[in-house]
C-alpha positions in Angstrom: -260.4 73.9 -52.9 -259.5 75.4 -50.1 -256.5 73.2 -50.0 -255.8 75.2 -53.1 -255.1 78.3 -50.6 -253.6 76.7 -47.5 -250.3 77.1 -48.3 -250.2 81.1 -49.0 -253.4 82.2 -46.6 -252.8 79.5 -44.1 -255.6 79.0 -41.5 -257.4 82.4 -43.2 -260.8 82.9 -44.0 -260.5 81.7 -47.9 -259.0 78.5 -47.0 -261.2 77.6 -44.2 -264.7 76.3 -44.2 -267.7 75.4 -41.2 -266.8 76.9 -37.4 -263.8 78.2 -38.2 -265.0 80.2 -41.9 -268.2 81.5 -39.3 -265.9 82.5 -36.4 -263.5 84.5 -39.0 -266.2 85.8 -40.7 -267.5 87.5 -37.5 -264.3 88.8 -36.8 -263.4 90.3 -39.8 -266.8 92.0 -39.9 -266.0 93.2 -36.9 -263.2 95.0 -38.1 -264.6 96.1 -41.7 -267.3 98.3 -39.0 -264.5 99.5 -37.0 -264.1 103.4 -37.2 -260.6 103.2 -37.1 -260.2 100.8 -39.8 -262.0 103.0 -42.0 -259.5 105.8 -40.9 -256.5 103.6 -41.8 -258.1 103.2 -45.2 -258.5 106.5 -45.7 -255.5 107.7 -44.5 -253.3 105.0 -47.1 -255.5 105.8 -49.7 -254.7 109.9 -49.4 -251.2 109.3 -49.1 -250.4 107.0 -51.9 -252.8 108.9 -54.2 -250.7 111.8 -54.0 -247.5 109.7 -54.5 -249.4 108.2 -57.5 -250.1 112.1 -58.8 -246.7 112.9 -58.8 -245.8 110.6 -60.6 -248.4 111.0 -63.3 -247.3 114.5 -63.6 -243.9 113.8 -64.4 -245.3 111.2 -66.9 -247.6 114.1 -68.6 -244.6 116.7 -68.1 -241.8 114.3 -70.1 -244.2 112.8 -72.2 -242.8 109.4 -71.8 -245.7 106.5 -71.4 -246.7 104.3 -68.7 -247.7 101.0 -68.4 -250.8 101.8 -66.4 -251.9 98.2 -65.4 -248.1 98.1 -63.6 -248.9 101.4 -62.0 -251.9 100.6 -60.7 -250.5 97.5 -59.2 -247.6 99.0 -57.6 -250.2 102.0 -56.1 -252.5 98.6 -54.6 -249.4 97.1 -53.4 -248.6 100.3 -51.4 -251.9 101.0 -50.3 -252.6 97.5 -49.3 -249.2 96.5 -47.8 -249.3 99.5 -45.0 -253.3 99.1 -44.2 -252.5 94.9 -43.5 -249.1 95.4 -41.9 -248.0 99.2 -41.4 -245.3 98.9 -43.9 -244.3 101.7 -46.5 -243.5 99.6 -49.4 -243.1 102.7 -51.5 -243.8 100.3 -55.0 -244.3 103.0 -56.9 -241.6 105.3 -55.8 -238.7 102.2 -57.0 -238.7 101.0 -52.8 -236.4 98.6 -51.1 -239.2 96.1 -51.0 -239.9 94.8 -54.7 -238.9 91.8 -53.8 -241.9 91.6 -51.8 -244.2 92.9 -54.2 -242.5 90.2 -56.9 -243.2 87.6 -54.3 -246.8 88.2 -54.0 -247.1 88.6 -57.9 -245.3 85.0 -58.3 -247.5 83.7 -55.4 -250.7 84.5 -57.2 -249.3 83.6 -60.6 -248.6 80.0 -59.1 -251.7 79.7 -56.9 -253.9 79.9 -60.5 -251.9 77.2 -62.0 -253.6 75.1 -59.5 -256.7 75.8 -60.6 -255.9 74.5 -64.1 -254.4 71.5 -63.0 -255.9 68.1 -61.0 -255.2 67.9 -57.5 -253.3 65.2 -57.0 -251.1 66.8 -59.6 -250.1 69.8 -58.3 -250.5 67.8 -55.1 -247.7 65.7 -56.1 -245.8 68.3 -57.6 -245.3 70.4 -53.9 -244.5 66.9 -52.2 -241.6 66.4 -54.8 -240.5 70.1 -55.1 -241.3 70.7 -58.8 -241.6 73.9 -60.8 -244.2 76.4 -60.0 -244.7 74.4 -56.9 -241.3 74.8 -55.5 -241.1 78.1 -56.6 -244.7 78.7 -54.7 -242.8 77.6 -51.6 -239.7 79.9 -52.0 -242.0 82.8 -52.5 -244.0 82.0 -49.7 -240.8 81.6 -47.7 -240.4 85.4 -48.8 -243.6 86.4 -47.7 -243.6 84.6 -44.6 -239.8 86.3 -43.5 -241.1 89.4 -44.1 -244.6 89.5 -42.4 -243.2 87.3 -39.3 -240.7 90.1 -38.8 -243.3 92.9 -38.8 -245.8 91.1 -37.0 -243.6 90.1 -34.1 -242.1 94.1 -33.9 -245.9 94.7 -33.5 -246.6 92.5 -30.9 -243.5 93.4 -29.1 -244.7 97.5 -29.1 -247.9 96.0 -27.8 -246.6 94.2 -24.9 -243.5 95.9 -24.1 -243.7 99.8 -24.5 -240.1 100.1 -23.4 -238.6 98.1 -26.0 -239.9 100.0 -28.7 -239.2 103.5 -27.0 -235.4 102.3 -27.6 -236.3 100.8 -31.0 -233.6 102.5 -33.8 -234.2 104.3 -36.4 -237.4 105.6 -34.6 -240.7 104.7 -36.4 -242.6 107.3 -37.6 -245.5 108.1 -35.5 -248.9 107.7 -37.2 -252.5 108.5 -36.5 -253.7 105.6 -37.8 -253.4 101.4 -37.8 -252.6 98.5 -39.3 -254.7 95.5 -39.6 -252.2 93.7 -36.9 -252.5 96.6 -34.6 -256.5 96.3 -35.0 -256.7 92.9 -34.2 -254.4 93.2 -30.8 -256.7 96.0 -29.7 -259.9 94.5 -30.4 -258.8 91.4 -28.9 -257.9 93.6 -25.8 -261.4 94.9 -25.7 -262.8 91.5 -26.1 -261.2 90.2 -23.2 -261.9 93.0 -21.0 -265.4 92.4 -21.8 -265.5 88.4 -21.2 -266.2 87.6 -24.5 -266.4 83.9 -25.6 -263.1 83.0 -26.7 -261.5 86.0 -25.5 -259.1 84.5 -23.2 -257.5 82.4 -26.3 -254.0 84.9 -27.1 -253.3 86.1 -30.8 -250.3 84.2 -31.9 -248.4 85.7 -34.7 -249.5 83.0 -37.2 -253.2 83.7 -36.8 -252.4 87.8 -37.7 -250.3 86.9 -40.5 -253.2 84.7 -41.9 -255.5 87.6 -41.5 -253.3 90.1 -43.0 -252.1 88.0 -45.8 -255.8 87.3 -46.8 -256.6 91.1 -46.9 -253.5 92.1 -48.5 -254.6 89.3 -51.5 -258.2 90.3 -51.3 -257.9 93.8 -52.3 -254.3 94.0 -54.2 -254.6 93.1 -57.6 -258.5 93.0 -57.6 -258.9 96.9 -57.6 -255.8 97.5 -59.4 -257.5 95.2 -62.6 -260.7 97.1 -62.2 -259.2 100.7 -62.3 -257.0 98.9 -65.5 -260.2 97.6 -67.2 -261.6 101.5 -66.9 -259.4 103.2 -68.5 -260.0 100.9 -71.5 -263.1 101.1 -70.8 -263.2 105.1 -71.3 -260.7 105.0 -74.0 -264.1 103.3 -76.1 -266.6 105.6 -74.7 -265.1 108.9 -74.5 -268.5 110.8 -74.1 -268.6 109.0 -70.7 -265.3 110.6 -69.5 -266.5 113.9 -70.5 -269.4 113.0 -68.7 -267.3 112.4 -65.6 -265.4 115.0 -65.6 -268.4 117.4 -65.6 -269.9 115.8 -62.6 -266.3 116.2 -61.0 -265.9 119.7 -61.7 -269.7 120.6 -60.5 -269.6 118.6 -57.3 -265.9 118.3 -56.1 -264.2 121.7 -58.2 -261.2 122.0 -55.4 -260.1 118.9 -57.1 -259.2 120.9 -60.4 -257.7 123.9 -58.2 -255.7 122.3 -55.6 -253.3 119.9 -56.5 -253.0 118.8 -53.0 -256.5 117.6 -52.3 -257.4 114.1 -52.5 -260.9 113.5 -51.8 -262.5 112.1 -48.7 -264.8 108.9 -48.6 -267.3 110.8 -47.2 -266.5 113.7 -50.2 -266.7 110.9 -53.4 -270.4 109.3 -51.8 -272.2 111.8 -54.0 -270.6 110.9 -56.9 -273.3 109.1 -58.5 -272.5 109.3 -62.2 -268.7 107.8 -60.9 -270.3 105.0 -59.6 -272.6 103.8 -61.8 -269.7 104.0 -64.7 -267.9 101.9 -61.7 -270.6 99.0 -61.4 -271.0 99.4 -65.4 -267.0 98.2 -65.7 -267.4 95.7 -63.3 -270.7 94.2 -64.9 -268.9 93.7 -68.1 -265.4 93.2 -66.2 -266.2 91.3 -63.0 -262.7 91.1 -60.6 -263.2 86.9 -60.6 -264.8 86.1 -64.2 -265.3 82.4 -62.8 -266.4 81.7 -59.6 -266.1 78.4 -58.1 -268.2 76.8 -55.0 -268.0 73.3 -53.9 -270.8 71.4 -52.4 -270.2 70.0 -49.1 -272.9 67.4 -48.8 -275.3 66.1 -51.7 -277.7 68.6 -52.4 -280.3 69.5 -55.4 -280.9 73.2 -56.9 -283.9 74.8 -57.2 -284.5 73.3 -61.4 -283.9 69.9 -59.9 -280.4 69.3 -60.5 -278.5 66.8 -58.2 -275.4 68.0 -56.8 -273.2 65.6 -55.9 -271.3 66.2 -52.6 -267.5 67.4 -53.6 -268.8 68.8 -57.1 -267.7 71.9 -57.9 -270.5 74.4 -59.4 -269.1 77.3 -61.6 -270.6 80.8 -61.8 -269.4 82.6 -64.9 -269.9 85.9 -63.7 -267.6 87.1 -67.1 -271.2 85.4 -68.8 -273.9 86.5 -66.8 -272.6 90.1 -67.5 -273.4 90.0 -70.9 -276.7 87.9 -71.2 -279.4 89.4 -72.7 -282.0 87.7 -70.5 -280.4 89.1 -67.3 -279.5 92.8 -68.8 -281.6 93.4 -71.6 -280.9 93.8 -75.2 -278.3 95.7 -74.6 -276.0 94.3 -72.6 -273.0 94.2 -74.6 -272.8 97.9 -74.4 -271.3 100.0 -71.8 -274.3 102.2 -70.6 -273.5 103.7 -67.2 -276.9 104.7 -67.0 -278.9 101.4 -66.4 -277.5 102.0 -63.0 -279.7 105.2 -62.6 -282.8 106.5 -61.4 -284.5 109.3 -59.7 -285.2 108.9 -56.2 -288.6 109.4 -55.9 -288.3 111.4 -52.8 -285.9 114.1 -53.4 -286.2 114.0 -57.3 -282.5 113.2 -57.2 -280.2 110.8 -59.4 -279.4 108.0 -57.3 -277.8 104.4 -58.1 -280.7 102.1 -59.1 -280.6 98.6 -56.3 -279.7 95.7 -58.4 -279.8 92.1 -56.5 -276.5 90.6 -55.8 -277.8 87.8 -57.3 -277.6 89.4 -60.9 -274.7 92.0 -60.4 -272.4 89.1 -58.9 -269.0 91.0 -59.0 -268.7 90.9 -55.3 -270.5 87.3 -54.6 -273.9 87.0 -53.3 -275.4 85.3 -49.7 -273.7 84.7 -46.9 -269.9 85.2 -48.9 -271.0 88.6 -49.8 -267.4 90.6 -49.9 -266.7 92.6 -46.9 -264.6 94.9 -48.4 -267.3 95.8 -51.0 -268.2 99.5 -50.3 -264.5 99.9 -49.0 -263.1 98.9 -52.4 -265.7 100.8 -54.2 -264.6 104.3 -52.0 -261.5 103.9 -52.9 -261.9 103.2 -56.5 -264.0 106.3 -56.6 -261.4 108.5 -54.4 -258.8 107.5 -56.7 -260.4 107.6 -60.1 -261.8 111.0 -59.5 -258.6 112.1 -58.4 -256.7 111.3 -61.6 -259.7 112.1 -64.1 -259.7 115.3 -62.6 -256.7 116.0 -63.7 -255.3 113.7 -66.6 -256.0 112.0 -69.8 -254.8 108.6 -70.4 -254.3 107.5 -74.1 -254.0 104.1 -74.9 -251.3 103.3 -77.2 -253.2 100.4 -78.7 -256.7 100.7 -80.5 -258.9 100.1 -77.1 -260.8 97.6 -79.0 -258.1 95.3 -79.1 -257.3 94.7 -75.3 -258.6 91.5 -74.1 -258.2 89.5 -71.3 -255.6 86.8 -69.9 -256.9 83.6 -68.6 -256.6 83.6 -65.1 -258.4 83.3 -61.7 -258.7 87.2 -61.9 -259.8 89.4 -65.3 -256.3 90.1 -66.3 -255.4 92.8 -69.2 -253.5 90.7 -71.7 -250.0 92.5 -72.4 -248.7 95.8 -71.1 -251.6 98.6 -70.6 -248.9 101.6 -72.2 -250.7 104.7 -72.2 -250.0 108.4 -72.5 -250.6 110.8 -69.9 -251.9 114.1 -70.9 -253.3 116.7 -68.6 -257.3 117.0 -68.5 -258.5 120.1 -70.6 
């Protein structure tokens, strides 16, 4: 299965196994615990949420409907290209890097086609440069040209300050750093501490693979999740009313200051919003059908023999609807199932649920490293949007369904009317 991703992710964590996977997991775990990385995410989410707010404000004022899914994808592209590479893509404002965004979308689509094709067939098409494989190679070339240019500039600034000072036009000064810059800094710290393997220099290809994985993992997943949430709120208007009530009680500044974007610390206390997000992910998991491949012969706990090379599928979409797992009301959108009263404080808190039951972020050694940041990003953005706007789907909200893809996509456009929240 790793071969499916290798042409895009290179030696990134989604395309390797064994010792390479362990080494990258360790490096990425360090990145996700760095204060500087949290600050980078917070700053990027803050900046682009304000841009998003201006765009939605224009839509509310003019009455022109928007394709909410498209807006969320542009927003996520801006956030994650900035986090990964320090690139201001400005997709929300129709910036100059739309070719990069289009290339990323086509890459994801063509990777999905590999999942629906026998390995020998897509490999033959790749060798002969035919159809989707020809297009994939062309789009990866566009991606690489952009990414290597950015990385080489970052490395030059790091190791040749004089060249950075002479750069024209001058690069805007920022207090936060992108993933590439953070890895360069972390490598210097490891080297100074004499850690094992730190003498090996970081090359542009390694940095490219790491940053591309961060971009691929975050860009579409959060965009689709927030798109599904708008559909679920249209189906369950009482939930939206209750959400807005929580925002008024806990973050009243959202309703009085148009330039206030809550910090990640601010949204930690939005318990009901977190319950809503988790319930949305239960019914609309980011990866509806997850696959693992046995790297050796093994036997499952129920006695099922699994031969080496066999793919075992975990149907998260089905699991989230099973009465044997979630109770008789499994098909109902019910955020309250995630809430409980803290026995010590008496306050409402999130009910702990096993990751092997709620599998949206996987479980065990391969649990998603970005889970916490993804939840905080969605809480921040949804809190900001719902405090100011109501989104009404053009179609009956119950008519929306999913498209068959590796991610749970909304089928067709998600046209919404944007109105000021009452």
